C-alpha positions in Angstrom: 24.1 -22.1 -82.4 27.2 -24.0 -83.2 29.2 -25.8 -81.1 33.0 -25.6 -81.4 34.6 -29.0 -81.4 38.1 -28.2 -81.6 40.1 -25.6 -79.1 43.4 -24.6 -81.4 46.6 -24.1 -79.4 47.0 -20.6 -81.1 43.6 -19.6 -79.6 44.5 -20.4 -76.1 47.9 -18.6 -76.3 46.2 -15.5 -77.3 43.7 -15.6 -74.4 46.5 -16.0 -71.9 48.2 -12.9 -73.5 45.1 -10.7 -73.2 44.9 -11.7 -69.7 48.4 -11.1 -68.8 48.2 -7.7 -70.3 44.9 -6.6 -68.2 46.5 -6.7 -64.7 44.1 -6.3 -61.7 45.1 -3.4 -59.1 44.2 -3.9 -55.4 41.5 -1.5 -54.1 42.5 0.9 -51.1 41.0 3.1 -48.4 40.3 6.8 -48.6 42.4 8.6 -46.4 40.8 10.0 -43.2 41.7 12.9 -41.2 41.2 13.8 -37.4 37.3 13.4 -36.7 36.6 11.9 -39.9 33.7 9.7 -40.0 34.6 7.6 -43.0 37.8 5.9 -44.1 39.8 3.1 -42.6 39.2 3.8 -38.8 42.9 5.0 -38.2 42.2 8.1 -35.9 38.8 6.9 -34.5 38.2 7.5 -30.8 34.9 6.6 -28.9 33.7 7.6 -25.6 33.0 4.8 -23.4 29.5 5.7 -22.8 28.6 5.1 -26.4 25.3 2.9 -26.3 25.5 -0.7 -28.0 24.0 -0.3 -31.5 25.4 2.8 -32.5 26.7 3.5 -35.9 30.2 4.6 -34.9 32.0 4.9 -38.4 31.9 4.0 -42.1 34.7 2.5 -43.7 35.2 3.9 -47.3 37.5 3.0 -50.1 37.6 2.3 -53.7 38.9 0.0 -56.2 41.1 1.6 -59.3 39.3 -0.5 -61.9 35.9 0.5 -60.6 34.9 -2.9 -59.3 32.5 -3.0 -56.7 34.3 -3.4 -53.0 33.6 -5.1 -49.7 34.6 -4.6 -46.1 35.4 -6.6 -43.4 36.7 -6.5 -39.5 38.9 -9.1 -38.0 40.6 -9.4 -34.6 43.6 -11.0 -33.1 42.9 -14.4 -31.4 41.5 -13.9 -28.0 40.4 -10.3 -28.4 36.8 -9.2 -27.8 34.8 -8.2 -30.8 33.8 -4.7 -30.3 32.4 -3.9 -33.6 30.6 -5.4 -36.5 30.3 -4.1 -40.1 27.9 -3.9 -43.1 30.3 -5.8 -45.8 28.6 -3.6 -48.7 28.1 -0.3 -47.2 31.0 -0.3 -44.8 28.8 0.8 -41.8 30.6 0.1 -38.5 28.4 -0.6 -35.4 29.1 -0.8 -31.8 28.3 -4.3 -30.6 29.9 -4.7 -27.4 29.8 -2.2 -24.0 32.9 -0.1 -23.9 34.9 0.3 -20.6 38.0 2.4 -20.6 39.2 1.3 -17.2 39.4 -2.2 -18.5 40.5 -1.6 -22.2 41.5 1.9 -23.5 42.6 0.8 -26.8 41.1 -1.6 -29.4 43.1 -2.9 -32.2 41.1 -4.0 -35.3 42.0 -5.2 -38.5 39.9 -3.5 -41.1 40.0 -5.1 -44.8 38.6 -4.3 -48.2 38.4 -6.4 -51.1 37.5 -6.1 -54.9 37.0 -9.9 -55.1 40.1 -10.6 -56.2 42.4 -8.4 -53.9 42.2 -8.0 -50.3 44.2 -5.2 -48.5 44.0 -5.3 -44.6 45.4 -2.6 -42.3 45.6 -2.7 -38.3 44.2 0.2 -36.7 43.9 1.4 -33.0 40.6 3.0 -31.5 41.0 5.1 -28.7 38.3 4.4 -25.8 37.8 8.0 -24.1 36.8 8.4 -20.6 33.2 9.0 -19.2 32.3 9.6 -15.7 31.0 6.0 -14.9 33.1 5.0 -11.9 32.1 5.9 -8.4 34.9 6.6 -5.7 35.9 3.6 -3.8 37.7 3.8 -0.3 40.9 1.8 0.1 42.5 0.1 3.2 38.7 -0.2 4.9 37.9 -1.0 7.6 39.0 2.6 9.3 39.4 2.0 13.2 41.4 4.7 14.8 42.7 4.9 18.2 42.9 8.2 19.8 44.2 9.0 23.2 41.5 11.3 25.2 44.4 14.1 25.8 44.8 14.4 22.1 44.9 18.3 21.6 41.7 19.9 19.7 42.7 20.7 16.0 45.3 17.6 15.9 45.2 15.3 12.8 44.3 11.8 13.8 44.0 9.8 10.6 44.0 10.0 6.7 41.4 8.5 4.8 42.0 7.9 0.9 39.7 7.3 -1.8 40.1 6.4 -5.3 38.2 7.0 -8.7 39.3 5.0 -12.0 37.8 8.0 -14.1 40.0 10.6 -15.3 39.9 14.5 -15.3 37.2 15.9 -13.1 35.4 12.6 -12.9 38.5 11.1 -11.1 39.1 14.0 -8.7 37.8 13.5 -5.0 36.3 15.6 -2.6 35.7 14.6 1.2 33.1 15.8 3.7 31.4 14.6 6.7 27.8 13.8 7.5 26.3 15.6 10.4 29.4 17.8 10.8 27.7 19.7 13.5 26.7 16.6 15.6 30.4 15.4 15.9 33.7 16.5 17.3 35.6 16.1 14.0 36.3 17.7 10.8 38.1 16.5 7.6 39.9 18.4 4.8 37.9 18.2 1.9 41.1 17.7 -0.4 43.6 15.7 1.6 41.1 13.3 3.5 43.0 14.3 6.8 40.6 13.9 9.8 41.0 16.1 12.8 39.6 17.0 16.1 37.5 20.1 15.8 39.0 23.3 17.2 38.1 23.7 20.9 37.0 20.0 21.3 38.4 17.6 23.6 37.9 13.8 24.1 36.8 12.2 27.4 37.4 8.3 27.8 34.9 8.3 30.8 32.2 9.9 28.7 32.4 8.5 25.2 34.8 5.9 24.5 33.8 5.2 20.9 32.6 7.8 17.9 31.4 6.8 14.7 32.0 9.3 11.8 30.3 8.8 8.3 32.9 10.0 5.5 31.4 10.9 1.9 33.7 11.0 -1.2 32.3 12.7 -4.1 33.8 13.1 -7.5 34.2 16.1 -9.7 31.2 15.0 -11.7 31.4 14.6 -15.5 29.5 13.6 -18.4 27.8 10.2 -18.9 25.3 9.5 -21.8 25.0 13.3 -22.5 24.1 14.0 -18.7 26.4 15.5 -16.1 26.9 12.8 -13.2 28.4 13.3 -9.8 29.1 10.0 -8.0 29.8 9.4 -4.2 30.6 6.8 -1.6 30.4 6.5 2.1 32.4 4.8 4.7 32.3 4.7 8.5 35.4 5.6 10.7 35.4 3.9 14.2 37.3 6.3 16.4 38.2 4.5 19.8 39.4 7.0 22.6 42.0 5.7 24.5 42.3 6.1 28.2 45.1 8.1 30.1 46.0 8.0 33.5 44.2 11.2 34.8 42.4 9.7 37.5 43.9 8.5 41.3 43.2 5.1 42.6 40.3 4.6 44.7 39.8 1.8 47.7 36.8 -0.1 47.8 35.1 -1.4 50.9 36.2 1.2 53.3 36.4 1.7 56.2 38.5 -1.4 56.6 38.3 -3.5 60.1 40.7 -6.5 61.0 41.1 -8.8 63.9 43.8 -10.8 65.4 43.0 -13.4 68.0 45.0 -14.6 70.7 45.4 -18.0 68.9 46.5 -16.5 65.5 49.8 -17.5 64.1 52.3 -15.1 63.2 52.1 -14.7 59.4 48.4 -15.1 59.2 46.5 -12.8 57.0 44.3 -10.3 58.7 42.4 -8.4 55.9 42.8 -7.3 52.4 42.4 -3.9 51.2 41.6 -3.5 47.5 42.4 -0.3 45.4 41.5 0.3 41.6 42.9 2.7 39.3 40.2 5.2 38.4 41.3 5.0 34.6 39.3 1.6 33.7 40.1 1.7 30.0 44.0 1.2 30.6 44.5 0.6 34.2 47.8 0.8 36.0 48.9 -1.8 38.8 48.5 -1.0 42.0 51.3 -1.1 44.7 50.6 -1.2 48.4 52.6 0.0 51.3 51.8 0.9 55.1 52.9 4.3 55.7 52.5 4.2 59.8 50.5 2.7 62.5 52.0 -1.1 62.0 54.7 -0.3 64.8 56.4 -3.4 63.2 53.7 -5.9 64.2 51.9 -6.0 60.6 53.1 -6.0 56.9 51.1 -5.7 53.5 51.6 -7.5 50.2 52.7 -4.9 47.7 50.8 -6.6 44.8 47.5 -8.1 46.6 46.9 -5.5 49.5 46.6 -8.4 52.0 47.5 -7.5 55.5 49.2 -9.9 57.9 50.4 -9.9 61.3 53.9 -10.6 61.7 54.1 -11.2 65.4 52.3 -13.7 67.7 49.1 -12.5 69.4 50.8 -12.3 73.0 53.6 -10.2 71.5 51.3 -7.5 70.4 51.3 -4.4 72.9 48.1 -2.7 71.7 44.6 -3.9 71.7 43.8 -1.7 68.4 46.1 -0.8 65.5 45.1 1.8 63.1 47.3 1.5 60.0 47.9 4.1 57.2 47.7 2.2 53.8 49.0 3.8 50.6 47.8 2.7 47.3 50.0 3.7 44.2 49.7 3.4 40.8 52.7 2.0 39.0 53.2 2.5 35.4 54.2 -0.1 32.8 57.6 1.5 32.9 57.7 1.2 36.7 57.1 4.8 37.5 54.8 5.8 40.4 52.2 8.1 39.7 49.4 9.1 41.8 48.5 7.5 45.0 45.5 7.3 47.8 45.3 6.6 51.3 43.0 4.3 53.5 42.9 3.7 57.3 42.9 -0.1 58.8 41.6 -0.8 62.1 42.8 -3.8 63.7 41.6 -5.1 67.1 43.5 -8.0 68.7 41.0 -10.7 70.5 41.8 -13.4 72.5 39.1 -16.0 71.9 36.0 -16.9 69.4 33.5 -16.0 72.0 31.4 -13.4 70.0 28.9 -13.9 67.2 29.0 -11.3 64.4 26.9 -8.2 65.6 25.3 -5.8 63.6 25.4 -2.1 64.7 23.4 0.7 63.8 24.3 4.5 64.5 23.1 4.1 68.2 24.7 0.8 68.8 23.7 -2.9 68.2 20.5 -3.2 66.0 18.6 -6.0 64.4 16.4 -4.1 62.4 17.0 -1.5 59.9 14.4 0.5 57.9 14.6 2.7 55.0 12.0 4.9 53.0 13.2 5.3 49.1 11.5 6.1 45.8 10.9 3.3 43.5 13.0 2.8 40.5 16.4 4.3 41.9 19.4 3.8 39.4 21.1 0.5 39.2 24.4 0.5 41.0 23.0 3.1 43.7 23.9 2.7 47.1 21.3 2.6 49.7 23.1 5.5 51.7 19.9 5.9 54.3 21.0 2.4 55.8 23.7 3.0 58.1 24.5 -1.0 59.0 28.0 -2.0 60.4 28.9 -5.5 61.3 31.2 -6.6 63.8 32.9 -9.7 65.1 34.8 -9.0 68.4 36.8 -12.3 68.0 40.2 -11.9 66.5 41.9 -13.7 63.4 40.0 -16.2 61.8 37.3 -16.5 64.5 36.2 -13.1 63.2 35.9 -14.0 59.8 32.0 -14.2 58.5 30.1 -14.0 55.2 27.2 -11.8 54.8 24.2 -12.9 52.9 21.2 -10.9 51.8 17.9 -13.1 52.0 14.6 -12.2 50.1 13.4 -11.4 46.5 16.4 -12.3 44.7 18.3 -10.0 42.1 16.9 -6.9 43.4 19.9 -6.0 45.7 23.3 -7.3 46.4 25.4 -6.8 49.6 29.1 -5.6 49.7 31.1 -6.7 51.2 30.3 -10.5 51.0 33.2 -11.7 53.1 34.2 -9.7 56.4 37.1 -9.9 58.8 36.0 -8.7 62.1 34.2 -5.5 61.2 33.0 -3.9 58.0 30.4 -1.3 57.0 27.7 -3.0 55.1 26.7 -1.7 51.6 23.5 -2.5 49.9 23.5 -1.7 46.1 20.8 -1.8 43.7 21.0 -4.5 41.0 17.5 -4.3 39.3 15.9 -1.0 39.2 12.9 -2.2 37.0 12.0 -4.9 40.2 11.7 -1.9 42.8 8.3 -1.0 41.7 5.8 0.5 44.1 3.0 -1.0 42.2 4.1 -4.6 42.9 5.6 -4.0 46.2 5.0 -1.5 48.8 7.5 -2.9 51.1 10.6 -4.9 50.5 11.8 -7.3 53.4 14.8 -8.7 53.6 17.1 -10.9 56.0 20.7 -9.9 56.6 22.7 -12.8 57.7 26.1 -12.9 58.8 27.7 -16.5 59.3 31.3 -17.2 60.4 33.2 -19.0 58.0 36.1 -21.1 59.4 34.8 -21.6 62.9 33.5 -24.7 64.5 30.7 -22.9 66.2 29.6 -21.3 63.2 28.3 -18.3 65.0 25.5 -16.1 63.0 23.4 -13.2 63.6 20.5 -11.7 61.5 18.9 -8.5 61.0 15.7 -7.3 59.3 16.1 -5.0 56.4 12.9 -3.3 55.8 12.7 -1.1 52.5 9.3 1.1 52.4 8.9 2.3 48.9 7.4 6.0 47.8 5.5 5.9 44.7 6.6 8.0 41.5 4.4 8.9 38.4 6.0 6.0 36.3 3.0 4.8 34.7 0.6 6.0 31.9 -3.0 5.6 32.1 -4.0 2.4 30.1 -7.3 1.7 28.5 -9.1 -1.7 29.0 -9.1 -2.1 25.4 -7.5 -0.7 22.3 -11.2 0.2 21.0 -14.5 0.2 22.1 -17.6 -0.8 20.1 -21.1 0.6 21.0 -24.5 0.6 19.5 -27.2 3.1 20.1 -31.0 3.4 18.7 -31.5 6.3 16.3 -34.6 7.6 18.2 -32.5 7.7 21.7 -32.8 11.0 23.3 -30.3 13.7 24.0 -28.0 12.7 27.1 -28.4 9.2 26.6 -25.5 6.8 27.7 -23.5 5.1 24.8 -20.6 3.3 26.2 -18.4 3.4 29.2 -14.5 3.5 28.9 -12.1 2.5 31.4 -8.5 3.6 31.8 -6.5 2.8 35.0 -3.3 4.3 36.1 -1.5 2.0 38.9 0.3 5.2 40.4 -1.0 6.3 43.6 -2.6 9.9 44.7 -3.0 12.5 42.1 -0.8 10.5 40.0 -3.3 7.6 39.7 -6.2 9.7 39.0 -7.5 9.7 35.3 -9.3 12.3 33.3 -11.1 11.4 30.0 -11.6 13.5 27.2 -12.7 13.0 23.6 -11.8 14.4 20.3 -11.9 13.8 16.4 -14.4 14.7 13.6 -17.1 12.1 14.8 -17.0 13.4 18.3 -19.4 16.3 17.7 -22.3 14.6 18.8 -21.1 13.1 22.1 -19.5 14.1 25.5 -17.7 12.2 28.0 -17.7 12.5 31.9 -14.3 13.5 32.7 -14.2 11.3 36.0 -16.2 8.2 35.0 -15.6 7.8 31.7 -19.1 7.2 30.5 -19.9 8.6 26.8 -23.3 10.1 26.2 -24.8 12.1 23.7 -25.2 15.8 23.6 -28.2 17.1 25.1 -29.2 18.6 21.7 -28.1 15.4 19.6 -30.5 14.0 17.1 -29.3 10.6 15.6 -30.5 9.5 12.4 -29.3 6.3 11.0 -30.7 7.4 7.4 -28.2 10.2 7.5 -25.2 9.0 9.4 -25.0 5.5 10.9 -21.5 5.3 11.9 -19.3 7.6 14.1 -15.8 7.1 15.3 -13.6 9.3 17.4 -10.5 9.1 20.0 -11.0 8.8 23.6 -8.0 10.3 25.8 -7.0 9.2 29.2 -4.6 11.5 31.0 -3.0 11.8 34.7 -2.0 14.8 36.3 1.4 15.1 34.7 0.1 15.0 31.2 0.9 11.1 30.7 -1.8 9.8 28.4 -3.1 7.0 26.4 -5.6 6.9 23.5 -8.3 4.6 22.6 -10.7 4.5 19.5 -14.4 4.6 20.1 -16.9 3.1 17.0 -20.6 3.7 17.5 -23.1 2.4 15.2 -26.4 4.1 15.1 -29.2 1.4 14.9 -31.9 1.9 12.7 -35.4 2.0 14.0 -38.4 1.7 11.9 -39.6 5.4 11.6 -40.5 5.2 8.0 -43.2 3.9 6.2 -43.4 2.8 2.7 -44.2 5.2 0.2 -45.5 4.9 -3.2 -44.7 7.6 -6.0 -48.5 8.3 -6.6 -51.5 7.6 -4.2 -53.5 6.8 -7.4 -51.7 4.8 -10.3 -53.0 3.9 -13.6 -51.4 0.9 -15.5 -52.3 -0.8 -18.6 -51.8 -4.7 -18.5 -51.5 -6.9 -21.5 -53.1 -10.3 -20.8 -50.2 -12.6 -20.1 -47.7 -9.6 -18.7 -47.7 -8.3 -15.3 -47.6 -4.9 -14.2 -45.6 -3.8 -11.4 -45.8 -1.3 -8.7 -42.9 -0.2 -6.1 -43.0 1.5 -2.8 -39.9 2.6 -1.0 -39.0 2.6 2.7 -36.6 5.3 3.4 -35.1 3.2 6.7 -31.7 2.4 6.6 -31.5 -1.2 7.6 -33.0 -4.6 7.1 -35.6 -5.6 8.1 -37.2 -2.2 8.4 -36.8 -1.4 4.6 -38.1 -4.4 3.1 -41.4 -4.0 1.7 -44.1 -6.6 1.2 -46.9 -6.2 -1.2 -50.6 -7.3 -0.6 -54.3 -6.8 -2.4 -56.2 -5.3 0.2 -59.5 -4.9 -2.1 -60.5 -5.9 -5.4 -63.8 -6.5 -7.1 -64.0 -9.3 -7.9 -61.4 -10.9 -5.8 -60.5 -13.7 -7.8 -58.9 -11.8 -11.0 -55.5 -10.7 -9.6 -52.5 -12.0 -7.9 -49.5 -10.1 -6.6 -45.9 -11.0 -5.9 -45.3 -10.2 -2.2 -41.8 -9.4 -2.7 -41.6 -7.6 -6.4 -45.0 -6.3 -6.4 -45.7 -7.5 -9.7 -49.4 -7.8 -10.4 -50.9 -10.4 -12.9 -54.0 -12.1 -13.7 -55.0 -15.5 -12.4 -53.7 -18.3 -14.4 -56.7 -19.5 -15.8 -57.6 -15.8 -17.2 -56.1 -16.0 -20.8 -58.4 -13.5 -22.7 -60.7 -10.8 -22.5 -63.7 -13.3 -23.1 -63.0 -15.0 -19.8 -63.0 -11.5 -17.9 -66.3 -10.6 -19.5 -67.8 -13.5 -18.2 -66.3 -13.0 -14.7 -67.7 -9.4 -14.5 -70.2 -7.0 -16.2 -67.4 -4.5 -16.4 -66.9 -4.1 -20.2 -64.3 -1.6 -20.3 -61.8 -4.2 -18.4 -60.7 -1.3 -15.7 -60.3 -2.3 -12.1 -59.4 -0.3 -9.1 -57.3 -2.2 -6.8 -56.6 -1.1 -3.2 -52.6 -2.2 -3.0 -50.7 -2.2 0.5 -47.0 -1.8 0.9 -46.0 -3.2 4.3 -42.4 -3.1 6.0 -41.0 -5.9 8.0 -40.0 -3.8 10.9 -41.3 -3.9 14.4 -43.7 -2.1 14.9 -44.7 -2.4 11.2 -45.7 0.5 9.1 -47.7 0.5 6.1 -49.5 2.5 3.4 -51.8 1.8 0.8 -52.5 3.2 -2.8 -55.3 2.9 -5.3 -54.0 1.3 -8.7 -56.5 1.5 -11.7 -55.6 -1.5 -14.3 -56.9 -1.2 -17.9 -56.6 -4.8 -19.3 -56.4 -5.3 -22.8 -55.1 -8.2 -25.3 -52.0 -8.5 -27.0 -51.9 -6.8 -30.4 -50.7 -8.6 -33.7 -47.8 -6.5 -34.1 -44.9 -5.3 -31.5 -43.4 -2.3 -33.2 -42.3 1.1 -32.4 -45.9 2.5 -33.0 -47.2 0.1 -30.3 -44.6 1.0 -27.9 -45.3 4.5 -28.7 -48.9 4.3 -28.2 -48.2 2.5 -24.7 -45.9 5.2 -23.7 -48.3 7.9 -24.5 -51.4 6.2 -23.0 -51.3 8.7 -20.2 -50.6 11.6 -22.5 -53.2 11.6 -25.4 -52.2 15.2 -26.6 -48.7 14.3 -27.0 -49.9 11.2 -29.2 -52.1 13.1 -31.1 -49.4 15.9 -31.9 -47.1 13.5 -32.9 -49.4 11.4 -35.2 -50.8 14.6 -36.6 -47.3 15.4 -37.8 -46.8 12.0 -39.2 -50.1 12.4 -41.3 -49.1 15.8 -42.6 -45.8 14.6 -43.7 -47.6 11.7 -45.3 -50.2 13.9 -47.0 -47.3 16.1 -48.4 -45.3 13.1 -49.7 -48.7 11.9 -51.4 -49.2 15.4 -53.2 -45.8 15.4 -54.6 -45.8 11.7 -55.6 -49.1 12.6 -57.7 -47.8 15.6 -59.0 -44.8 13.8 -60.5 -47.4 11.1 -61.7 -49.4 13.8 -63.1 -46.8 15.3 -65.2 -45.3 12.1 -66.5 -48.6 10.7 -67.6 -49.2 14.1 -69.3 -45.9 13.8 -71.2 -46.3 10.1 -72.3 -50.2 10.2 -72.9 -50.4 7.2 -70.9 -51.6 6.3 -67.5 -49.2 3.7 -65.7 -50.7 2.4 -62.4 -47.9 2.1 -59.8 -47.7 -1.1 -57.7 -46.1 -0.8 -54.5 -45.1 -4.0 -52.9 -43.5 -3.9 -49.4 -41.6 -7.1 -48.3 -43.2 -8.5 -45.3 -41.3 -8.1 -42.1 -40.2 -10.9 -39.7 -41.7 -9.5 -36.5 -42.2 -11.3 -33.1 -45.5 -12.7 -32.0 -48.0 -9.9 -32.3 -49.7 -8.6 -29.1 -52.8 -6.4 -28.8 -52.4 -3.0 -27.2 -56.0 -1.7 -26.0 -56.1 2.1 -25.4 -59.4 3.8 -24.4 -58.6 7.0 -26.0 -57.7 5.4 -29.4 -60.1 2.7 -30.9 -59.3 0.7 -33.6 -61.6 -1.2 -36.0 -60.7 -4.6 -36.3 -60.3 -6.6 -39.7 -63.2 -9.1 -40.2 -60.5 -11.6 -41.3 -56.9 -12.5 -42.1 -57.2 -11.3 -45.7 -57.9 -7.7 -44.7 -54.3 -7.4 -43.3 -51.7 -7.0 -45.6 -48.3 -5.5 -46.2 -47.3 -4.0 -49.6 -43.8 -4.9 -51.4 -41.9 -2.8 -53.8 -41.9 -3.8 -57.3 -40.7 -1.9 -60.2 -43.2 -3.4 -62.4 -46.2 -1.4 -63.5 -50.0 -2.4 -64.1 -51.2 -1.9 -67.7 -54.5 -1.0 -68.9 -55.7 -4.0 -70.8 -57.9 -1.7 -72.8 -55.1 0.9 -73.3 -57.7 3.5 -72.1 -55.4 6.5 -71.0 -58.1 8.6 -69.7 -58.9 6.2 -67.1 -58.3 8.4 -63.8 -56.2 6.1 -61.2 -57.2 6.9 -57.8 -54.0 7.8 -55.7 -52.9 5.1 -53.3 -54.0 5.9 -49.7 -51.4 6.8 -47.1 -50.4 3.8 -45.5 -50.7 3.4 -41.8 -47.6 3.7 -39.4 -46.2 0.2 -39.3 -49.1 -2.0 -40.4 -49.4 -5.5 -39.0 -47.7 -8.3 -40.7 -50.0 -10.6 -43.2 -50.6 -13.7 -42.1 -48.7 -16.7 -43.3 -51.6 -18.6 -45.0 -53.3 -17.3 -48.2 -56.5 -15.5 -47.5 -59.9 -15.9 -49.0 -60.5 -14.8 -52.3 -63.6 -13.3 -51.6 -64.2 -10.9 -48.8 -66.5 -8.4 -47.8 -64.4 -5.8 -47.3 -61.3 -4.4 -45.6 -60.0 -1.6 -43.3 -56.6 -0.1 -43.1 -56.2 1.1 -39.6 -54.8 4.7 -39.2 -54.0 6.8 -36.3 -57.3 8.9 -36.9 -59.4 6.4 -37.7 -59.9 3.7 -40.5 -60.3 3.9 -44.2 -63.1 1.8 -45.8 -63.0 1.5 -49.5 -65.7 -0.5 -51.5 -65.6 -4.0 -51.6 -63.2 -5.3 -54.0 -62.7 -9.0 -54.8 -59.0 -9.9 -54.0 -56.9 -12.7 -55.2 -53.6 -13.8 -54.2 -51.0 -13.9 -57.1 -47.8 -15.7 -57.0 -44.8 -14.2 -58.1 -43.5 -15.7 -61.4 -39.8 -15.5 -60.3 -40.2 -17.5 -57.5 -39.9 -14.8 -54.5 -39.7 -16.3 -51.1 -42.4 -13.6 -49.6 -46.0 -13.6 -50.2 -47.7 -10.4 -50.7 -51.2 -9.3 -51.2 -51.9 -6.9 -54.1 -52.6 -3.2 -53.5 -55.9 -1.3 -53.7 -54.7 0.1 -57.0 -53.9 -3.5 -58.5 -57.3 -4.8 -57.5 -59.3 -2.1 -59.2 -57.7 -3.6 -62.7 -57.3 -7.2 -61.7 -60.3 -8.5 -63.8 -59.2 -6.5 -66.8 -55.5 -7.5 -66.6 -56.2 -11.4 -65.8 -54.4 -12.7 -68.9 -51.4 -10.4 -67.8 -51.2 -11.8 -64.4 -51.8 -15.4 -65.6 -48.6 -15.1 -67.6 -46.4 -14.4 -64.3 -48.1 -17.4 -62.4 
């Protein structure tokens, strides 16, 4: 490639001319119509519940020159980014949650570019409403004042709630909770709260009402589902008191005294009247209607009655004044009124102490019988007590005080001028308890206030209480735990429950009963509370050791309480340990224990714990037994059958032991069993066959059947192999001996399993034990004598024992292959261990077939060494 060294001016001008001639046009968006899903997003509208991550639109446009275009979305400064766009594909995705109530239009600048030219357009996306707002009450809390004389059906308040949604989701209906339990209704559309038709309010009965109002929208779609939202608020309606109750005098009758030394203008006594309408009481105006004869006057506002003349000017000894108490409204109108009579006595000296009077004259002891727990504020109307001081004026003014258990009663009035009726009012109803006090005794004291003599008098007030059934029987415990032996006879006492009722008489008598699923076997004495077993009940801890049920204590009025009873049936040692069989046969391999097991059916320890021991054995110094597990093993010094043969003349190595299983209960029970133990040495191989023989020791027919089947299969396989060899040799006209070499298995340390019903002849030495390996090489007849008949390989015994690690002796008198039915004993053949020429890791002994031709094939075998 040659490089241009000079750039001529003419070539440059030509290039500029070509570029100017080929102008590049700007790309443009495709037009889009209503509900279009691609274009420039100009007419796009989205519901505010559109999930974030939704593909909402596809920007689509083209370039006149066919150049690839890219897309972009931008926003004005300070605006929230609601969308993102794939610059190449134009796919627009919602990345910010929409909320029409906050922003119902979104302005986006969409742009398309071909790399050189960019076209931008500002579009508006409309956010459509979804029903995602709940109604909200405004101007809460709602507290309404309603006069008690408001007519039924009248409107008392208007409740207003708003929902920011549009359409049906923004429409609101109202209703009340518990409409049947309150006195009000609401207009479901306007929210106007009204008093129910036919219902009136009463301040004296209920001063406040609480009404729960529910505002529910009309429902609408939200994320594909129709949703209805609601809100609740509580309206507090305070009932205003109106003047519909006349005033009442307190402390009547009124008695006053004027002494001879009383100064004109002195206060004699004060009458008190209260408006019966306590919510908004009117002021009281007092006046004397008649009886004063110009000698007394009363304060219009306080009700204090004063003498306006000196005592020596008073012409009468007793004056009876009729006093009127009138209610005055805030506007000054007098509405209702009440009257009271005030008796005023004129006395000359302070020579009389306060004196208590009963219905029959002076009295210093007053008795009353009443039921316990009277209502608080109740007056003891059975006490007719009047206190009087015959002096006049200040000498007749004294205080009343009740001395005794405090806080139970109070006395009215506390200050008396001349004479008054004594009223005792209940203050603490709970303290007037018959179970605490049968009799309440008080001292009623009257002590003059402003006299130097401080005359006083006392009277005993004795209140005898009568009992009411105000207590519930109460158990001494919330639950009772009892234990009873399982051998208890029917009718045995289990536990006594106790409940007391402090009420007197029949109300204090308690009747007991039991119930519950666990109470079937038990009875309770209705009076004593003693729980005992049914006469026919038989308890068995092994069947059920836990019972629980409820006991009920009830008085004559049906007041009751409950307690729970838990009964545990104690296990008694009533079962002996039991063996599976009275005579058991086991095979013991020297070095391994055998185990016996007895089961005691008792439910608990130590009754079901079994200890084992050998009661009788001959000889006695051969076996040991584990007291806890029942494992029987040989003495530690017995490690072979030879030692056992030296101990006893019993060559069969079968012993019969008498084994005892004894529990630890009191009294203890025991049982014995005869155990026959066949002792054998560990075999050289631990394999499936040995395990099978051990398992079938007690079932020889099963073992013979299985082994006969195995032998039949092996014979069939041998016949098939012989037939195949015959046809192969017939075709090739040559007999090729087959060598089967089986790789030696890695097995654990062998053990001997001796079985009386199946006896194996043991090989005379280790060389007679072998394992044959697979080999693909064949033995050749050194003389090529094809007429030599090769005896078939005898069937291999199931799982033969592994060969020893060391090489066997070269010369051996003979060998035997153990089989299930006996042993095969071929003629004595010299055997020699051959090494594998290719360095195999396992040593193998030659098979019977190879040994027959070993001498003739010496040269062939030496080549593999």
